[in-house]
C-alpha positions in Angstrom: -0.1 0.4 0.0 1.2 3.2 -0.6 1.5 5.6 2.2 -1.0 8.5 2.3 1.1 11.9 1.6 0.0 13.9 4.0 -2.2 17.0 1.9 -1.3 20.3 2.4 -4.3 22.6 1.5 -4.1 26.6 1.9 -6.7 29.3 2.0 -5.6 31.2 -1.8 -5.5 34.1 1.1 -2.9 32.7 2.3 -1.1 33.0 -1.0 2.5 34.7 -1.4 2.5 36.7 -4.8 6.5 35.9 -6.1 8.2 38.7 -7.4 10.7 38.0 -9.9 13.3 40.4 -11.0 11.7 41.5 -14.4 8.6 41.8 -12.3 10.5 44.7 -10.4 12.0 46.4 -13.2 8.9 46.8 -15.2 7.2 48.3 -11.8 9.6 50.7 -11.8 9.7 51.5 -15.6 6.1 52.2 -15.3 6.4 53.9 -11.9 8.9 56.3 -13.9 7.3 56.6 -17.0 4.4 58.3 -15.0 6.9 60.6 -13.3 8.1 61.7 -17.0 5.7 62.6 -18.1 4.1 64.4 -15.1 7.6 66.0 -14.9 7.2 66.8 -18.8 3.9 68.2 -18.8 4.5 70.0 -15.8 7.7 71.4 -17.9 5.5 72.1 -20.6 3.0 74.5 -18.8 5.7 76.6 -17.0 7.5 77.1 -20.3 4.2 78.4 -21.7 3.3 80.7 -18.5 7.0 81.8 -19.5 6.2 82.4 -23.0 2.8 84.6 -21.9 4.8 86.5 -19.3 7.8 87.7 -21.9 4.9 88.4 -24.3 3.0 90.5 -21.7 6.6 92.3 -21.0 8.0 92.8 -24.5 11.4 92.2 -26.4 14.3 93.3 -24.3 14.3 95.7 -27.0 10.8 97.3 -26.3 12.1 97.2 -22.5 14.8 99.5 -23.1 13.0 102.0 -25.5 10.6 101.6 -22.7 12.6 103.1 -20.1 14.2 105.7 -22.1 11.4 106.9 -23.1 9.8 107.4 -19.6 13.6 109.0 -18.5 13.0 111.6 -21.2 9.5 112.0 -20.1 10.2 112.4 -16.2 13.1 114.7 -17.3 11.1 116.9 -19.3 8.5 117.3 -16.5 10.9 118.4 -14.1 12.3 121.0 -16.5 9.0 122.2 -17.2 8.4 122.5 -13.4 11.8 124.3 -12.8 11.0 126.5 -16.0 7.9 127.8 -14.7 9.1 128.1 -11.1 12.4 130.0 -12.5 10.1 132.2 -14.7 7.5 133.1 -12.1 10.7 134.2 -9.6 12.0 136.9 -12.6 8.8 138.1 -12.9 7.7 138.6 -9.2 11.0 139.6 -8.1 11.5 143.1 -7.8 14.9 144.6 -8.9 17.4 145.8 -6.3 19.0 148.9 -6.3 22.7 147.2 -6.2 24.4 150.4 -8.2 22.4 154.0 -8.8 24.8 155.3 -11.1 24.5 152.8 -14.0 20.4 151.2 -14.5 19.8 150.5 -17.3 16.6 151.7 -18.9 14.4 151.5 -22.5 16.7 154.8 -23.4 19.6 156.5 -22.4 19.7 159.5 -20.0 21.4 162.4 -18.7 20.6 162.6 -15.1 18.8 160.6 -12.6 16.3 161.1 -9.6 14.9 158.6 -7.3 11.1 158.9 -5.7 10.2 156.9 -2.5 7.0 155.7 -2.7 7.4 153.2 -0.1 5.1 155.1 2.7 2.3 156.3 -0.5 -1.1 155.4 0.3 -3.2 157.5 -2.4 -2.9 159.3 -5.6 -2.7 162.4 -4.2 0.5 161.3 -2.3 1.8 159.7 -5.5 1.8 162.9 -7.7 2.7 164.9 -4.5 6.1 163.0 -4.9 6.5 163.0 -8.5 5.9 166.9 -9.3 8.9 168.0 -7.9 10.8 166.0 -10.0 8.7 166.7 -13.4 9.2 170.3 -12.8 12.9 170.0 -12.7 14.2 171.6 -15.4 17.4 170.0 -16.4 20.1 171.2 -19.5 18.5 171.7 -22.4 17.7 168.8 -24.7 18.5 166.5 -21.7 16.4 163.2 -20.7 15.4 162.8 -16.9 14.9 159.2 -15.8 13.1 159.4 -12.7 13.0 155.7 -10.9 10.4 155.1 -8.4 11.3 152.7 -5.8 10.1 150.9 -2.5 11.9 149.9 0.6 11.3 146.7 2.0 13.2 145.6 4.7 15.6 148.6 4.2 16.9 147.9 0.9 15.7 149.8 -1.4 14.1 148.6 -4.9 12.6 149.6 -8.6 8.7 149.6 -8.5 7.2 147.1 -10.8 5.2 147.9 -13.4 2.0 146.4 -11.3 2.8 148.9 -8.6 3.2 151.5 -10.5 -0.2 151.0 -12.0 -1.4 150.3 -8.7 0.0 153.6 -7.1 -1.3 155.9 -10.2 -4.6 155.0 -10.1 -4.2 153.6 -13.7 -7.5 151.7 -15.3 -6.1 150.9 -18.6 -7.8 147.7 -20.0 -6.7 144.4 -18.2 -5.4 143.2 -22.3 -3.6 146.3 -22.3 -1.7 145.7 -19.2 -1.3 142.1 -19.7 0.7 142.9 -23.1 3.2 144.9 -21.3 6.5 143.6 -21.0 7.4 145.0 -17.2 10.0 147.0 -18.7 9.0 150.9 -18.3 10.5 154.5 -18.3 9.3 157.4 -16.7 11.3 160.1 -17.2 11.0 163.7 -18.4 12.9 165.9 -21.4 13.9 169.4 -21.2 13.6 171.2 -24.7 16.6 172.4 -26.2 15.7 175.9 -26.0 15.3 177.0 -22.2 13.7 180.5 -20.9 11.9 181.6 -17.6 8.3 179.7 -19.6 10.5 176.2 -20.1 8.9 173.3 -18.5 10.2 169.9 -19.1 7.8 167.3 -20.6 6.9 164.3 -18.6 6.8 160.7 -20.8 5.7 157.2 -20.2 7.5 154.9 -21.7 6.4 151.0 -22.1 7.7 148.0 -23.8 5.1 145.5 -25.8 4.8 142.1 -26.0 1.4 142.1 -28.2 1.4 145.3 -30.7 -2.3 144.2 -31.8 -3.3 143.5 -27.8 -1.9 146.9 -26.7 -3.3 149.0 -29.7 -6.8 148.1 -29.4 -6.7 148.2 -25.5 -5.3 151.8 -26.0 -8.0 152.8 -28.2 -10.5 151.8 -25.7 -8.6 153.1 -23.0 -9.0 156.8 -24.7 -12.5 157.2 -23.1 -11.2 157.6 -19.4 -7.3 157.8 -20.0 -7.9 161.6 -19.1 -9.0 160.7 -15.8 -5.9 158.8 -15.1 -3.1 161.2 -16.3 -4.5 164.6 -15.5 -2.6 164.7 -11.9 0.5 162.9 -13.2 1.1 165.5 -16.4 -0.5 168.1 -14.2 -3.2 169.1 -17.2 -5.6 171.9 -16.2 -9.3 170.7 -15.9 -11.0 173.2 -14.4 -13.9 175.4 -15.8 -14.4 175.2 -19.5 -11.7 173.1 -19.9 -13.6 169.8 -18.1 -14.8 169.2 -21.7 -11.8 167.6 -22.6 -13.2 164.8 -20.3 -15.7 164.3 -23.1 -13.3 165.4 -26.0 -12.1 162.5 -28.5 -8.8 161.6 -29.5 -8.0 162.5 -33.2 -5.5 160.9 -35.5 -1.9 163.2 -35.8 0.8 162.5 -38.2 4.4 162.7 -35.4 8.1 162.1 -37.1 6.2 160.6 -40.1 4.4 157.9 -37.9 0.5 157.8 -37.2 -0.2 159.0 -33.2 -3.0 159.9 -31.4 -4.0 163.5 -29.7 -6.3 164.9 -27.4 -6.2 168.9 -28.1 -8.5 171.5 -25.8 -10.9 173.7 -27.6 -8.5 175.9 -29.0 -6.9 173.2 -31.0 -3.6 172.9 -28.4 -2.5 169.6 -28.2 -2.9 168.1 -24.4 -1.8 164.6 -24.4 -0.4 162.2 -26.9 0.3 158.4 -27.1 2.4 156.9 -30.2 3.8 153.2 -30.8 7.6 154.5 -31.9 7.9 150.9 -33.2 5.8 147.8 -32.5 7.6 147.2 -29.3 7.4 150.8 -27.7 4.6 152.8 -26.7 5.0 156.3 -25.2 2.2 158.8 -23.3 3.7 162.5 -23.3 2.4 166.2 -23.8 5.1 166.9 -26.0 6.2 166.1 -29.9 9.3 167.3 -29.4 9.6 164.4 -26.8 8.4 161.8 -28.8 11.1 162.9 -31.7 13.6 162.6 -29.1 12.7 159.2 -27.2 12.1 158.4 -31.3 16.1 159.1 -31.9 17.4 157.7 -28.4 15.3 154.4 -29.1 16.9 154.1 -32.4 20.7 154.7 -30.9 20.5 152.5 -29.1 19.1 149.7 -31.5 22.1 150.6 -33.3 24.6 150.6 -30.5 27.9 148.6 -31.2 27.8 145.0 -29.3 
């Protein structure tokens, strides 16, 4: 009899899976393929994002142009702000009188005098201070420059145009005053023949920025200019002469140039204004003064450098 061999019965759950070298390799390759694919996909997405960012940022050349353009704009803005600040300083800053023997004016002069307007509070105060200088007779054919000053902190400074307009209570159209450069001169001219009846002739000389606006403004100002000027020029407007306020200006030729004149009922000239050229306006009471100023302006233009 064959010996009965013992039967070994094991449940299926108890059977162990046998792993061979080839099996391990296959699993490793499969796992690595999955990892490689994931890495490759991640890299691809990364490159795609970088391409998007590069397109959004632009090329290196375009970035350089953008930076240079920004620098130019910033520099231009800074220069503009600096220019405006400096320009406003130049316009608003009064001129300190450092050398009273050599003050440059629109025309040359033979004599000079200074009128301190620091304490002036009214038109009467102003004309009272001005009158002794406008009445002063100088040598024949001489121009005297009258410098209006104001003391700030004890330092005398030349009066700016807008301050003179305010002191003299001048009510000229704003379009006219805004079109003046700010350079002006107050002075007197003593005629060539001097006797006991001789009196100097006051003049106001203004430099013009915009001829057309100033010309139109002067035509408008004609209606009230005598109100502003009769005190300064010491024009008699009493009695019958009060009609001068209603008298219109007329055209006249002075030294081959068009001028406007206000005359009294007897035809005697009272006040002139004339553009010597398109940059110089004169208000005065004498044709001889107009001619003299015209000559002096011409000499200054032709003066060698």
